[in-house]
N, C-alpha and C positions, 0 to 999 in steps of 0.2 A: 476425500480427494478434493483438492483445489484446482480448478481449471479456469485460468484467466488470461486475458490479453491486456497489454499495456500500450497506451498511445500518447504521443505528443500532440499538441493542439495548435491549429492555425490561429484560433481565437476561442475565447470563452463564450459558451452559448448563453446569451442573455445576461442578466445581472445575478451575481452570486447570491445576493441577498434574497432572491426568489426561491432558493433551494434550502432544504433541511441540511444542517451541518453538524459535525462532530469535531471536538478538539481531541487530538491524539498525541500522546507522548509514548515513545517506545524505545526500548534498549535491547541490545543483543548480548546475551550471556555467552554465546558461541555462534560463529558464522558458518561452521562446517562440522556437524550438521547445524542447521539454523535453529537456534533456541531463542525465542523472543518473549519478552515481557512487555505488555502493552496496557496503558491507561487510556480508555476512551470515555471522555467525560468523567463519570464517577464509577465506571466498571473496569475491572482488572482481569486480564487473561494471560495465561502462559501458553505459548504456541511452539510446537515442534514441527518443522517442515522437512520433508524429504528432498531429494535432489530432483532437478528438472526445471524447465522454463515455462512451458505452456501448461503442463499438468504435473502435479506432484502431491504426494501424501501430505496431509496436514491434520494435526491433532490439537484441539483447543481445549484448555481446562480453565475453569474459573479460579481466581486467586484473590487474596485479600490485599488491601492497600499496604499493610505492613509487609507482606511477602514481596509485593512489587518494589517497595522502597529498598528492601534487603537485596534483591536482585539488581536493582538500579545501581547500587553501590559497587557491584561486582561486574558491571557492564564492560564488554569488550568494544572499545570505540566510544563515540559520543551518543547521547540521546538524540533521537529524531523527533522533532515537533512539527506538526502539520495540522491544517484544517482540512477536513474531508467534507466535500459537498456532494450530496446525493442527487444525481441528475436523472430523471426518468427518461428512458429511451424507448424506441419502438420495440415491439415484441415482448413487452413486459420486463425488459432488462433495466438495470440501473448502472449508470456510470458513476464511479467513485472518483471524483476529481480532487486530487491532493495538491494543496498549495503549501509548500514547505516554508519553514521559518528558521531562524537562527543561522547556523553555518550553511544551510542549504537554501537560503533565501534566493528567489529567482527561479527555482525549479518548480515546474507544474507538470503533472501528467495525470492521465485517467486510466483506471483499471476497470475492466468489466468481467464479472464472473459468469461462467456458463455451466449448464448442467451436463454437457458432454463435450468431448474433444471435437466431434463432428460439428456440433453447433458452433463452437468457437472458431473452427476453421472456415465455416461457411459465412460467418458474420461479415457484413459490409458496414463499416463505420460511417457515421454522418459526415457531411461535407466539411465540417469545422475541425475534423481530425487531420493532422498532417502526416504522421509517421507511426508505423507499428514498431514498437521497441521491445516486444515480448521476448525476443531471443537475445537481447543485448543485456549482459549481466550488469553493466554499470547502472541500470535502472532498478536493480533489486535493492530494497531498503537495507538489507544486510551489508551490501557493498557500500551504500551511501553512508552507513554508520561509521565507516572506516576512513572516509576522506575528510579533509580539513575545510574544504570550501568547494561549492559548486561553481563551475566556470561555464 
């Protein structure tokens, strides 16, 4: 089960160079249901996600680089590329701040995963967060893979 909230930011906390980062490329083989292939640095994962916004079923399976490239060639929409910065937050949480590249340059948001729906709903974000976009489908990566440019 994936339980996460998404936020837009007023500002980026500190210098991004202070945080651990990952380079991500992902493609969507299907957007309903969501079937995603992802390359994170040198690791490859196939993910199937159920419906929902705040909470939804998620199954992650390891895959090879060759399988990733095969699925990438069959992608529905364009690949999403982003740098993910891991920002330590209070309560032992981690903010995953995504800075998008390519067609989505200019888009930045942060996701935070929680262990329960109750924890997610009770969470009060830091002052540098501007808006909760968890329930807005245009911030789902599967949606973003279908648009030609972020405005």
